[in-house]
N, C-alpha and C positions, 0 to 999 in steps of 0.2 A: 407597247411603251408609254409610260406614265409621262405629260408635261408638266411642269413648272415654270409657274413665271418667276420673273425676276426680282428680284425687293427691291423699288420704289425710294428712295434715298431723301426725294427732293417733297418726302413730304408736311411741308409746310403748309398753313395756310395763312391765305391772303392779312395779309400789315398784321401777323405771330410778330413780337419782338423779343429779343436774342441781342446780348452787349454784342458787339463783335469788336474784336481790338482797341476793345474798356470800353466803346463810344455805341449809344442805343441802334439797334438799329430795327428794322420794322422787316419783313419777306412783302416783295414783291412779286409774287403771281404772271406779272406779265410779263418781266425778262428773266426770272427766273433767279434775283440777285435779292442783296438787302441793300435797305437806302436808308436815308434821313427823311425821310420823310414819306407821313402814310400814305395812300389814293384811297379818295375822297367815296369812290363805286363802291356796293356793299356787293359780296359778291355771293349768291343762293347758288345750291347746290341743284341746279331742276332741272339742267339741260346734260345730257346725257352724249357721248360717240363709244364706239368700241377700242380697241387698242387690237393689233391683228399680231400676231406672230409673226408671222413674214418679212413684216414691216416695222417694226413695234418703234415706240415712244422714239427708241436710242438712239436707231436707221434715222428716221428724223429732227433729231436732233443732229445730231451731225454731218446732212445733208445740207441741216437747211441752221436752224437754231432753236435755240429755248425757246423763246419768244415766239415762234412757228409751231410748235408741234400739236394743239387746239388747232390754229385752221386749218394745219394739213391732211391733222386725224378726222374732223368732220368731216371735209372736202368727203374725204375716202370712204367717212359712214354712207354720207347720202351718196353718195355715189354706188356703196353697194346694195341699199336699200335700196335702189332705185330697180340697182339690176335682177334683184330677186327680186322685186316685184312682175318688173317685162319675162323674166324666165315663167312662172308660175304661171302664165299663159304662152308656154310651150311656143318663143320668141326671142331669138338669141340679143344675148345682155347688152346691146349694142342702146344705149338709153341718149336720151338729150338734156341737155341741162346749161339755161341763157347764161346768158357767158356774163349775166349782173349778179347775178347769185354765185359764180364763179368766183367773178372780182371782190363783190364780197366776203366772200371765205378766208383767201386769200390774199384778201390784203388789195387797195387799188389801185396802184400805180407801180404794183410788181406783178403781180398773181399769172401775166403773163412767162413770165419769167419764171417762176416758180411751177408753173403748170407745167411749160415746157422740160423742165429737170425733170418732172413726176414721166413723163413719157417718156422722154432717153435712157430713162434706168428701167424699162418696164412695166414700172409699177400702173401706170393708166397706160389705154391703147386709146388713138384716134383714130378720124375716118373723117370724112366729105360722106356726103347720106340723103336722100330725100325721106322726109314729115310730111305726110295730109296735111298736117294743120299748118304747115307753112305753107306751102306748095314748092320749096327749091331746097337748094342741099345745103347743109346745116352740119357744123360737127355734132359729132356722134362719139361718147363714149365710151368704156367697161374699163374695169376693173383686171388687169393680169388674174388669168384661171385658176393660177396660188390662192386667190383670196376665196376658193369656194371647193377647196379642195376639204380634203379629210385628216391634211399635216396642218393645215392652220389653224393654229384658237383665235378664241374673241376673247378679253375682260369688257366690262360695262368700264368708265372712266368719264371722273363728271371734268364736265369745263372747269377750270377755273381764273381765263384769258379772261380780264372782263373787256376787251374790250369786241373780244366774239358772241360774250354774250348782249353787251349791248347792241350789237350785229340779232344774233334770234330772239332779242326781243323786241326790236324798233324794224329794223328794213327785213327780218324773215318774210311779217307777217304778207307780204306782195309776194314771197314765189309758192306761199300757205295755198293763199284764195288760186293760182295758179292753178294748181295741182288738184284743188277742187271743182274747180271749174272743168279740166281738165279731161288727161288720157290714157291716162295710167288705173282701171280701176285697183283696187282693195282685193286679194285675196288670203280668205283666213285661213291661217296655216292651220287651224285644228280641223278645217270642215272643208279646203280646196276645195270651194267653192262665190265663185266670184260676188260680193257680193255688190246688188245695182247701184250707179252712183250716187243715182237720187233719195239715198234712206238717207238717214240720220246716224245708221252708225255707220256707213261710209265716211259722208264727213265728214263724225271724229277720230274714226281709224284712220285714218285720211292726215289729220292737222299732224295726230300723237307722230306717226313716222315725218314727220321732214323734222315736229319741230323733235325731236333722238328723242323719244315720254316712252317707245312702245320697243318691244321686241317683233323681229324678225318674225 
């Protein structure tokens, strides 16, 4: 049976002008509202994430808020990518994500609450486990198996939230460096061969994955 995505009715661009109730307003992609002032930050469509049919943006909006959709969506995208990479090494999909990166994506002061909701809903699974890099128990994460099933459809979505874009422009570079120095070699989907971590090809591929510019 074929699958058809719903039509997104909120396809406005940041600072798009419209007269609302006789007053000129500008669309704010962060809040999903028409506001009186333009946002000063230019939105460039350069970062992508997946929207998953098993937990789409409408459900994220229902469980959280419009302003949180890109945050949760990017976090799920990151977790999905890491799970795919490690699974190609014939390892269970449990992966480590630094708490600072979770905090940056889900929100500095509220990330624990938002992560807990994702865990309680069964979207994300979490457990204590040991990885050799740290030599101690840390939180490990994986997505619900439904995200990897044939019944789960994915589509690419450009991130519109200016706060998430600024974070990816700035703080996310630390995460990229840790991945390039770290523990998850990139496996080519075409060749199914492990690319040496020392090669420039590996570093470029891994950087693109972290930025969300490369499909699996």
